ChimeraX commands (.cxc) that place a marker at each C-alpha (Angstrom):
marker #1 position 94.55,129.72,110.45 radius 0.5
marker #1 position 97.33,127.71,112.09 radius 0.5
marker #1 position 100.04,128.77,109.71 radius 0.5
marker #1 position 98.92,132.04,108.14 radius 0.5
marker #1 position 102.59,132.61,107.04 radius 0.5
marker #1 position 105.08,129.95,106.07 radius 0.5
marker #1 position 106.69,128.32,109.05 radius 0.5
marker #1 position 104.94,130.59,111.47 radius 0.5
marker #1 position 102.44,128.72,113.63 radius 0.5
marker #1 position 99.65,129.83,115.91 radius 0.5
marker #1 position 97.88,127.44,118.31 radius 0.5
marker #1 position 96.63,130.06,120.76 radius 0.5
marker #1 position 93.14,130.97,121.84 radius 0.5
marker #1 position 90.36,129.43,119.51 radius 0.5
marker #1 position 93.20,127.86,117.49 radius 0.5
marker #1 position 94.38,125.74,120.44 radius 0.5
marker #1 position 93.20,122.32,119.14 radius 0.5
marker #1 position 94.95,120.39,121.91 radius 0.5
marker #1 position 92.94,122.31,124.58 radius 0.5
marker #1 position 89.69,121.67,122.61 radius 0.5
marker #1 position 90.55,117.83,122.68 radius 0.5
marker #1 position 91.33,117.96,126.43 radius 0.5
marker #1 position 87.97,119.72,127.01 radius 0.5
marker #1 position 86.21,116.87,125.10 radius 0.5
marker #1 position 88.03,114.41,127.40 radius 0.5
marker #1 position 86.73,116.10,130.48 radius 0.5
marker #1 position 83.23,115.68,129.07 radius 0.5
marker #1 position 83.91,111.99,128.62 radius 0.5
marker #1 position 84.26,112.16,124.85 radius 0.5
marker #1 position 86.50,110.25,122.65 radius 0.5
marker #1 position 87.87,112.09,119.63 radius 0.5
marker #1 position 88.38,111.29,115.91 radius 0.5
marker #1 position 90.92,113.74,114.34 radius 0.5
marker #1 position 90.79,114.59,110.69 radius 0.5
marker #1 position 93.90,116.71,110.23 radius 0.5
marker #1 position 93.79,116.84,106.34 radius 0.5
marker #1 position 96.00,118.32,105.07 radius 0.5
marker #1 position 92.96,119.26,102.90 radius 0.5
marker #1 position 90.01,119.31,105.33 radius 0.5
marker #1 position 87.16,120.66,103.16 radius 0.5
marker #1 position 84.75,121.45,106.05 radius 0.5
marker #1 position 83.33,124.19,103.78 radius 0.5
marker #1 position 86.53,126.25,104.50 radius 0.5
marker #1 position 87.98,128.37,101.74 radius 0.5
marker #1 position 90.55,126.26,99.74 radius 0.5
marker #1 position 89.69,123.33,102.05 radius 0.5
marker #1 position 91.77,124.89,104.85 radius 0.5
marker #1 position 94.90,125.13,102.75 radius 0.5
marker #1 position 96.72,128.39,103.16 radius 0.5
marker #1 position 96.41,130.84,100.18 radius 0.5
marker #1 position 100.15,131.50,100.29 radius 0.5
marker #1 position 100.72,128.07,98.70 radius 0.5
marker #1 position 99.56,129.62,95.35 radius 0.5
marker #1 position 102.47,132.13,95.22 radius 0.5
marker #1 position 104.20,129.19,93.75 radius 0.5
marker #1 position 102.89,129.53,90.19 radius 0.5
marker #1 position 103.78,125.91,89.55 radius 0.5
marker #1 position 102.07,124.61,92.79 radius 0.5
marker #1 position 100.26,121.34,92.60 radius 0.5
marker #1 position 98.20,120.45,95.66 radius 0.5
marker #1 position 97.14,116.97,97.00 radius 0.5
marker #1 position 99.78,115.09,94.88 radius 0.5
marker #1 position 103.40,114.30,94.95 radius 0.5
marker #1 position 104.57,117.77,94.04 radius 0.5
marker #1 position 107.69,118.14,96.20 radius 0.5
marker #1 position 107.25,121.63,97.54 radius 0.5
marker #1 position 103.71,120.77,98.54 radius 0.5
marker #1 position 104.89,117.78,100.42 radius 0.5
marker #1 position 107.53,119.90,102.15 radius 0.5
marker #1 position 104.77,122.25,103.44 radius 0.5
marker #1 position 102.64,119.29,104.61 radius 0.5
marker #1 position 105.65,117.70,106.42 radius 0.5
marker #1 position 106.35,120.92,108.21 radius 0.5
marker #1 position 102.71,121.39,109.25 radius 0.5
marker #1 position 102.16,117.85,110.36 radius 0.5
marker #1 position 105.32,117.74,112.46 radius 0.5
marker #1 position 104.13,120.77,114.30 radius 0.5
marker #1 position 100.42,119.77,114.57 radius 0.5
marker #1 position 100.89,116.13,115.34 radius 0.5
marker #1 position 103.59,116.84,117.79 radius 0.5
marker #1 position 100.95,118.63,119.89 radius 0.5
marker #1 position 98.47,115.93,119.47 radius 0.5
marker #1 position 100.67,112.86,120.12 radius 0.5
marker #1 position 100.38,113.10,123.90 radius 0.5
marker #1 position 96.55,112.95,123.47 radius 0.5
marker #1 position 96.49,109.74,121.66 radius 0.5
marker #1 position 94.53,106.84,123.21 radius 0.5
marker #1 position 97.76,104.87,123.12 radius 0.5
marker #1 position 99.33,107.52,125.38 radius 0.5
marker #1 position 96.39,107.58,127.83 radius 0.5
marker #1 position 94.56,110.30,125.92 radius 0.5
marker #1 position 91.13,110.35,124.16 radius 0.5
marker #1 position 92.14,110.37,120.43 radius 0.5
marker #1 position 90.98,106.97,119.10 radius 0.5
marker #1 position 91.36,107.34,115.24 radius 0.5
marker #1 position 92.97,109.69,112.72 radius 0.5
marker #1 position 92.07,110.21,109.10 radius 0.5
marker #1 position 94.40,110.07,106.04 radius 0.5
marker #1 position 93.44,113.06,103.71 radius 0.5
marker #1 position 89.68,113.90,103.24 radius 0.5
marker #1 position 87.29,112.72,100.59 radius 0.5
marker #1 position 90.31,112.45,98.35 radius 0.5
marker #1 position 88.38,110.21,95.84 radius 0.5
marker #1 position 86.34,113.31,94.97 radius 0.5
marker #1 position 89.54,114.95,93.75 radius 0.5
marker #1 position 92.18,112.55,92.60 radius 0.5
marker #1 position 93.54,108.91,92.80 radius 0.5
marker #1 position 97.34,109.40,93.48 radius 0.5
marker #1 position 97.93,106.49,95.71 radius 0.5
marker #1 position 101.65,107.51,96.18 radius 0.5
marker #1 position 100.36,110.75,97.79 radius 0.5
marker #1 position 97.98,108.95,100.12 radius 0.5
marker #1 position 100.75,106.51,101.19 radius 0.5
marker #1 position 102.94,109.63,101.78 radius 0.5
marker #1 position 100.28,111.17,104.09 radius 0.5
marker #1 position 99.86,107.76,105.80 radius 0.5
marker #1 position 103.63,107.28,106.42 radius 0.5
marker #1 position 104.12,110.97,107.48 radius 0.5
marker #1 position 101.25,110.54,110.03 radius 0.5
marker #1 position 102.82,107.34,111.38 radius 0.5
marker #1 position 106.42,108.91,111.41 radius 0.5
marker #1 position 105.02,111.71,113.52 radius 0.5
marker #1 position 104.17,109.10,116.23 radius 0.5
marker #1 position 100.54,108.47,115.53 radius 0.5
marker #1 position 99.86,104.79,116.30 radius 0.5
marker #1 position 96.09,104.83,116.70 radius 0.5
marker #1 position 93.95,103.30,113.81 radius 0.5
marker #1 position 93.98,105.29,110.63 radius 0.5
marker #1 position 91.12,105.55,108.08 radius 0.5
marker #1 position 89.95,107.16,104.82 radius 0.5
marker #1 position 86.59,108.87,104.22 radius 0.5
marker #1 position 84.98,109.23,100.92 radius 0.5
marker #1 position 81.58,109.50,99.13 radius 0.5
marker #1 position 79.51,106.36,98.67 radius 0.5
marker #1 position 80.34,105.83,94.84 radius 0.5
marker #1 position 82.74,103.21,93.65 radius 0.5
marker #1 position 84.92,105.70,91.73 radius 0.5
marker #1 position 85.25,107.83,94.90 radius 0.5
marker #1 position 86.21,104.82,97.02 radius 0.5
marker #1 position 88.53,103.59,94.42 radius 0.5
marker #1 position 90.36,106.81,94.11 radius 0.5
marker #1 position 90.47,107.90,97.74 radius 0.5
marker #1 position 91.21,104.63,99.61 radius 0.5
marker #1 position 94.12,102.32,100.30 radius 0.5
marker #1 position 93.43,98.56,100.40 radius 0.5
marker #1 position 94.94,98.20,103.99 radius 0.5
marker #1 position 93.39,101.22,105.64 radius 0.5
marker #1 position 89.87,101.22,107.17 radius 0.5
marker #1 position 87.26,102.96,105.02 radius 0.5
marker #1 position 84.20,105.01,106.05 radius 0.5
marker #1 position 81.52,106.51,103.86 radius 0.5
marker #1 position 80.01,110.04,103.74 radius 0.5
marker #1 position 76.41,110.46,102.93 radius 0.5
marker #1 position 73.07,111.80,103.96 radius 0.5
marker #1 position 70.39,109.09,102.99 radius 0.5
marker #1 position 70.01,105.64,101.60 radius 0.5
marker #1 position 72.35,104.04,104.03 radius 0.5
marker #1 position 71.79,100.45,102.87 radius 0.5
marker #1 position 72.63,101.28,99.33 radius 0.5
marker #1 position 75.72,103.30,100.43 radius 0.5
marker #1 position 77.07,100.47,102.51 radius 0.5
marker #1 position 76.54,97.95,99.75 radius 0.5
marker #1 position 79.23,99.84,97.80 radius 0.5
marker #1 position 81.76,98.88,100.53 radius 0.5
marker #1 position 81.25,95.16,99.76 radius 0.5
marker #1 position 83.60,95.60,96.76 radius 0.5
marker #1 position 86.47,96.92,98.84 radius 0.5
marker #1 position 88.55,95.28,101.56 radius 0.5
marker #1 position 87.57,96.77,104.86 radius 0.5
marker #1 position 88.53,95.42,108.23 radius 0.5
marker #1 position 86.05,97.11,110.59 radius 0.5
marker #1 position 82.30,97.95,111.15 radius 0.5
marker #1 position 80.31,99.96,108.58 radius 0.5
marker #1 position 80.56,103.50,109.47 radius 0.5
marker #1 position 79.06,106.79,108.19 radius 0.5
marker #1 position 81.97,109.24,108.80 radius 0.5
marker #1 position 79.79,112.24,107.73 radius 0.5
marker #1 position 75.97,111.81,108.15 radius 0.5
marker #1 position 74.80,114.93,106.30 radius 0.5
marker #1 position 71.73,115.94,108.34 radius 0.5
marker #1 position 71.66,119.24,106.50 radius 0.5
marker #1 position 73.49,121.14,103.79 radius 0.5
marker #1 position 75.48,124.42,103.51 radius 0.5
marker #1 position 74.37,127.63,101.93 radius 0.5
marker #1 position 76.27,129.58,99.29 radius 0.5
marker #1 position 76.09,133.30,99.51 radius 0.5
marker #1 position 73.18,134.70,97.51 radius 0.5
marker #1 position 71.80,131.27,96.91 radius 0.5
marker #1 position 68.84,129.38,98.28 radius 0.5
marker #1 position 68.75,128.50,101.99 radius 0.5
marker #1 position 68.89,124.82,102.49 radius 0.5
marker #1 position 66.63,123.06,105.16 radius 0.5
marker #1 position 65.99,119.37,105.87 radius 0.5
marker #1 position 62.94,118.09,107.74 radius 0.5
marker #1 position 64.11,116.47,110.95 radius 0.5
marker #1 position 61.77,113.45,110.49 radius 0.5
marker #1 position 63.89,112.30,107.44 radius 0.5
marker #1 position 67.07,112.79,109.49 radius 0.5
marker #1 position 65.59,110.57,112.32 radius 0.5
marker #1 position 64.47,107.89,109.85 radius 0.5
marker #1 position 67.91,107.72,108.09 radius 0.5
marker #1 position 69.64,107.72,111.45 radius 0.5
marker #1 position 67.50,104.89,112.76 radius 0.5
marker #1 position 68.12,102.77,109.61 radius 0.5
marker #1 position 71.79,103.06,110.12 radius 0.5
marker #1 position 71.48,101.87,113.74 radius 0.5
marker #1 position 69.35,98.97,112.66 radius 0.5
marker #1 position 72.09,98.04,110.19 radius 0.5
marker #1 position 74.57,98.01,113.12 radius 0.5
marker #1 position 76.60,100.92,111.68 radius 0.5
marker #1 position 78.49,103.65,113.49 radius 0.5
marker #1 position 77.48,107.18,112.74 radius 0.5
marker #1 position 79.14,110.53,112.99 radius 0.5
marker #1 position 76.90,113.59,112.47 radius 0.5
marker #1 position 78.12,116.36,110.18 radius 0.5
marker #1 position 77.18,118.85,111.33 radius 0.5
marker #1 position 75.53,118.18,114.68 radius 0.5
marker #1 position 75.34,121.86,114.96 radius 0.5
marker #1 position 76.00,124.33,112.16 radius 0.5
marker #1 position 77.23,127.82,111.91 radius 0.5
marker #1 position 78.89,130.43,109.81 radius 0.5
marker #1 position 82.47,130.33,108.48 radius 0.5
marker link #1:1,2 radius 0.2
marker link #1:2,3 radius 0.2
marker link #1:3,4 radius 0.2
marker link #1:4,5 radius 0.2
marker link #1:5,6 radius 0.2
marker link #1:6,7 radius 0.2
marker link #1:7,8 radius 0.2
marker link #1:8,9 radius 0.2
marker link #1:9,10 radius 0.2
marker link #1:10,11 radius 0.2
marker link #1:11,12 radius 0.2
marker link #1:12,13 radius 0.2
marker link #1:13,14 radius 0.2
marker link #1:14,15 radius 0.2
marker link #1:15,16 radius 0.2
marker link #1:16,17 radius 0.2
marker link #1:17,18 radius 0.2
marker link #1:18,19 radius 0.2
marker link #1:19,20 radius 0.2
marker link #1:20,21 radius 0.2
marker link #1:21,22 radius 0.2
marker link #1:22,23 radius 0.2
marker link #1:23,24 radius 0.2
marker link #1:24,25 radius 0.2
marker link #1:25,26 radius 0.2
marker link #1:26,27 radius 0.2
marker link #1:27,28 radius 0.2
marker link #1:28,29 radius 0.2
marker link #1:29,30 radius 0.2
marker link #1:30,31 radius 0.2
marker link #1:31,32 radius 0.2
marker link #1:32,33 radius 0.2
marker link #1:33,34 radius 0.2
marker link #1:34,35 radius 0.2
marker link #1:35,36 radius 0.2
marker link #1:36,37 radius 0.2
marker link #1:37,38 radius 0.2
marker link #1:38,39 radius 0.2
marker link #1:39,40 radius 0.2
marker link #1:40,41 radius 0.2
marker link #1:41,42 radius 0.2
marker link #1:42,43 radius 0.2
marker link #1:43,44 radius 0.2
marker link #1:44,45 radius 0.2
marker link #1:45,46 radius 0.2
marker link #1:46,47 radius 0.2
marker link #1:47,48 radius 0.2
marker link #1:48,49 radius 0.2
marker link #1:49,50 radius 0.2
marker link #1:50,51 radius 0.2
marker link #1:51,52 radius 0.2
marker link #1:52,53 radius 0.2
marker link #1:53,54 radius 0.2
marker link #1:54,55 radius 0.2
marker link #1:55,56 radius 0.2
marker link #1:56,57 radius 0.2
marker link #1:57,58 radius 0.2
marker link #1:58,59 radius 0.2
marker link #1:59,60 radius 0.2
marker link #1:60,61 radius 0.2
marker link #1:61,62 radius 0.2
marker link #1:62,63 radius 0.2
marker link #1:63,64 radius 0.2
marker link #1:64,65 radius 0.2
marker link #1:65,66 radius 0.2
marker link #1:66,67 radius 0.2
marker link #1:67,68 radius 0.2
marker link #1:68,69 radius 0.2
marker link #1:69,70 radius 0.2
marker link #1:70,71 radius 0.2
marker link #1:71,72 radius 0.2
marker link #1:72,73 radius 0.2
marker link #1:73,74 radius 0.2
marker link #1:74,75 radius 0.2
marker link #1:75,76 radius 0.2
marker link #1:76,77 radius 0.2
marker link #1:77,78 radius 0.2
marker link #1:78,79 radius 0.2
marker link #1:79,80 radius 0.2
marker link #1:80,81 radius 0.2
marker link #1:81,82 radius 0.2
marker link #1:82,83 radius 0.2
marker link #1:83,84 radius 0.2
marker link #1:84,85 radius 0.2
marker link #1:85,86 radius 0.2
marker link #1:86,87 radius 0.2
marker link #1:87,88 radius 0.2
marker link #1:88,89 radius 0.2
marker link #1:89,90 radius 0.2
marker link #1:90,91 radius 0.2
marker link #1:91,92 radius 0.2
marker link #1:92,93 radius 0.2
marker link #1:93,94 radius 0.2
marker link #1:94,95 radius 0.2
marker link #1:95,96 radius 0.2
marker link #1:96,97 radius 0.2
marker link #1:97,98 radius 0.2
marker link #1:98,99 radius 0.2
marker link #1:99,100 radius 0.2
marker link #1:100,101 radius 0.2
marker link #1:101,102 radius 0.2
marker link #1:102,103 radius 0.2
marker link #1:103,104 radius 0.2
marker link #1:104,105 radius 0.2
marker link #1:105,106 radius 0.2
marker link #1:106,107 radius 0.2
marker link #1:107,108 radius 0.2
marker link #1:108,109 radius 0.2
marker link #1:109,110 radius 0.2
marker link #1:110,111 radius 0.2
marker link #1:111,112 radius 0.2
marker link #1:112,113 radius 0.2
marker link #1:113,114 radius 0.2
marker link #1:114,115 radius 0.2
marker link #1:115,116 radius 0.2
marker link #1:116,117 radius 0.2
marker link #1:117,118 radius 0.2
marker link #1:118,119 radius 0.2
marker link #1:119,120 radius 0.2
marker link #1:120,121 radius 0.2
marker link #1:121,122 radius 0.2
marker link #1:122,123 radius 0.2
marker link #1:123,124 radius 0.2
marker link #1:124,125 radius 0.2
marker link #1:125,126 radius 0.2
marker link #1:126,127 radius 0.2
marker link #1:127,128 radius 0.2
marker link #1:128,129 radius 0.2
marker link #1:129,130 radius 0.2
marker link #1:130,131 radius 0.2
marker link #1:131,132 radius 0.2
marker link #1:132,133 radius 0.2
marker link #1:133,134 radius 0.2
marker link #1:134,135 radius 0.2
marker link #1:135,136 radius 0.2
marker link #1:136,137 radius 0.2
marker link #1:137,138 radius 0.2
marker link #1:138,139 radius 0.2
marker link #1:139,140 radius 0.2
marker link #1:140,141 radius 0.2
marker link #1:141,142 radius 0.2
marker link #1:142,143 radius 0.2
marker link #1:143,144 radius 0.2
marker link #1:144,145 radius 0.2
marker link #1:145,146 radius 0.2
marker link #1:146,147 radius 0.2
marker link #1:147,148 radius 0.2
marker link #1:148,149 radius 0.2
marker link #1:149,150 radius 0.2
marker link #1:150,151 radius 0.2
marker link #1:151,152 radius 0.2
marker link #1:152,153 radius 0.2
marker link #1:153,154 radius 0.2
marker link #1:154,155 radius 0.2
marker link #1:155,156 radius 0.2
marker link #1:156,157 radius 0.2
marker link #1:157,158 radius 0.2
marker link #1:158,159 radius 0.2
marker link #1:159,160 radius 0.2
marker link #1:160,161 radius 0.2
marker link #1:161,162 radius 0.2
marker link #1:162,163 radius 0.2
marker link #1:163,164 radius 0.2
marker link #1:164,165 radius 0.2
marker link #1:165,166 radius 0.2
marker link #1:166,167 radius 0.2
marker link #1:167,168 radius 0.2
marker link #1:168,169 radius 0.2
marker link #1:169,170 radius 0.2
marker link #1:170,171 radius 0.2
marker link #1:171,172 radius 0.2
marker link #1:172,173 radius 0.2
marker link #1:173,174 radius 0.2
marker link #1:174,175 radius 0.2
marker link #1:175,176 radius 0.2
marker link #1:176,177 radius 0.2
marker link #1:177,178 radius 0.2
marker link #1:178,179 radius 0.2
marker link #1:179,180 radius 0.2
marker link #1:180,181 radius 0.2
marker link #1:181,182 radius 0.2
marker link #1:182,183 radius 0.2
marker link #1:183,184 radius 0.2
marker link #1:184,185 radius 0.2
marker link #1:185,186 radius 0.2
marker link #1:186,187 radius 0.2
marker link #1:187,188 radius 0.2
marker link #1:188,189 radius 0.2
marker link #1:189,190 radius 0.2
marker link #1:190,191 radius 0.2
marker link #1:191,192 radius 0.2
marker link #1:192,193 radius 0.2
marker link #1:193,194 radius 0.2
marker link #1:194,195 radius 0.2
marker link #1:195,196 radius 0.2
marker link #1:196,197 radius 0.2
marker link #1:197,198 radius 0.2
marker link #1:198,199 radius 0.2
marker link #1:199,200 radius 0.2
marker link #1:200,201 radius 0.2
marker link #1:201,202 radius 0.2
marker link #1:202,203 radius 0.2
marker link #1:203,204 radius 0.2
marker link #1:204,205 radius 0.2
marker link #1:205,206 radius 0.2
marker link #1:206,207 radius 0.2
marker link #1:207,208 radius 0.2
marker link #1:208,209 radius 0.2
marker link #1:209,210 radius 0.2
marker link #1:210,211 radius 0.2
marker link #1:211,212 radius 0.2
marker link #1:212,213 radius 0.2
marker link #1:213,214 radius 0.2
marker link #1:214,215 radius 0.2
marker link #1:215,216 radius 0.2
marker link #1:216,217 radius 0.2
marker link #1:217,218 radius 0.2
marker link #1:218,219 radius 0.2
marker link #1:219,220 radius 0.2
marker link #1:220,221 radius 0.2
marker link #1:221,222 radius 0.2
view
């Protein structure tokens, strides 16, 4: 949506993410930004633009040079707009994510380090983190030893956080995506979750002293 055509950016109207973050600040909210480049979020192609696939040799989410060039161009544009809003610059952005659930896709550590360095080279100096499912293979593939790790899950919090014990992690336990529901596919069954189970799992996380981010707090259509 922000780069529908190569090197043509649009951050106007509903795409004005900086204004959205400023609106959150007016409401007294701190913000955790998850810029991707692959965001998942139930978006088609994880939010990556379809024009990437015009390159018949394209390889995404790895060290393929032309993919990295596209990421670098986008990050410089995006993070240049967000840099003034960092908490270290007096704003309300307190953390930023490196990739998204990468352990569900691959384990290219050079690529993760590239995204980390690019983020920092764009002036981001707030804490960075990775976010993965609560299985050892996902954490192993999607994390870096020196970066804070959060988990994504919808139940069995104690079991999930026990997985983190095998990984170095300097910070509190956190559920980066507490799945209080689930998305629907077209022509498939409609998913519902009883609110009592959501409340019970949420209370258990608080009892464990964990931080929680609801995903989604409010749903919608894409």
